[in-house]
C-alpha positions as CSV (number, residue, x, y, z in Angstrom):
1,I,0.6,-9.5,-5.0
2,D,-1.7,-8.0,-7.7
3,P,-1.4,-10.3,-10.7
4,D,-3.8,-8.2,-12.8
5,R,-1.5,-5.2,-12.6
6,G,1.7,-7.2,-12.3
7,R,2.5,-5.5,-9.0
8,L,3.7,-6.5,-5.5
9,Y,3.0,-4.2,-2.6
10,A,5.1,-4.2,0.6
11,S,4.5,-2.1,3.7
12,S,7.4,-0.2,5.4
13,A,6.5,0.7,8.9
14,H,9.9,2.5,9.3
15,M,9.3,4.7,6.3
16,S,5.5,4.9,6.8
17,T,4.9,4.1,3.1
18,I,3.8,1.3,0.7
19,L,6.6,0.2,-1.7
20,V,5.5,-0.9,-5.2
21,F,7.5,-3.5,-7.2
22,D,6.9,-5.3,-10.4
23,L,6.8,-9.1,-10.3
24,Q,10.5,-9.2,-11.3
25,G,11.4,-7.4,-8.1
26,N,12.2,-4.0,-9.6
27,R,11.0,-1.1,-7.4
28,L,8.5,1.1,-9.2
29,G,7.7,3.7,-6.5
30,T,5.6,4.3,-3.5
31,L,1.9,4.7,-2.6
32,T,0.3,6.9,-0.1
33,P,-3.4,7.4,0.7
34,T,-5.3,10.5,-0.4
35,P,-5.0,13.4,2.2
36,P,-6.1,13.9,4.9
37,D,-5.6,10.2,5.4
38,K,-2.0,9.2,6.2
39,L,0.0,6.1,7.0
40,D,1.2,5.6,10.5
41,G,3.4,2.5,10.8
42,P,1.7,0.4,8.1
43,S,2.0,-3.3,9.2
44,A,-0.4,-5.4,7.1
45,L,-1.9,-5.2,3.6
46,A,-5.0,-6.7,2.0
47,L,-5.9,-6.4,-1.6
48,A,-9.6,-6.5,-2.7
49,K,-10.4,-5.7,-6.3
50,D,-9.1,-2.2,-6.9
51,K,-8.5,-1.3,-3.3
52,L,-5.5,-1.8,-1.1
53,F,-6.3,-1.9,2.6
54,V,-3.5,-0.9,5.0
55,L,-3.4,-1.6,8.7
56,N,-1.7,1.3,10.5
57,A,-0.2,-0.1,13.7
58,G,0.7,3.4,15.0
59,S,-2.9,4.6,14.9
60,A,-4.9,1.4,15.0
61,R,-6.7,2.5,11.8
62,V,-7.2,1.2,8.3
63,S,-6.3,3.3,5.3
64,V,-7.8,2.5,1.9
65,I,-5.9,3.3,-1.3
66,D,-7.9,3.2,-4.5
67,L,-5.6,1.5,-7.1
68,Q,-7.8,2.6,-10.0
69,K,-6.7,6.2,-9.4
70,R,-3.0,5.3,-9.4
């Protein structure tokens, strides 16, 4: 949950994407990392300041999405 932006982020390993909702539960869209980085079974999220860290279970890597640029 990002209270500063009024957003909730949820990972979807099946769709290999990050879903974005407002705090009322309305879906606003999706997030993906900047190429060449890509999501591969995102399974956990951590929010730190303006960055969303995504654990990719399929590749055992962490992707970083800069929320300031979104």
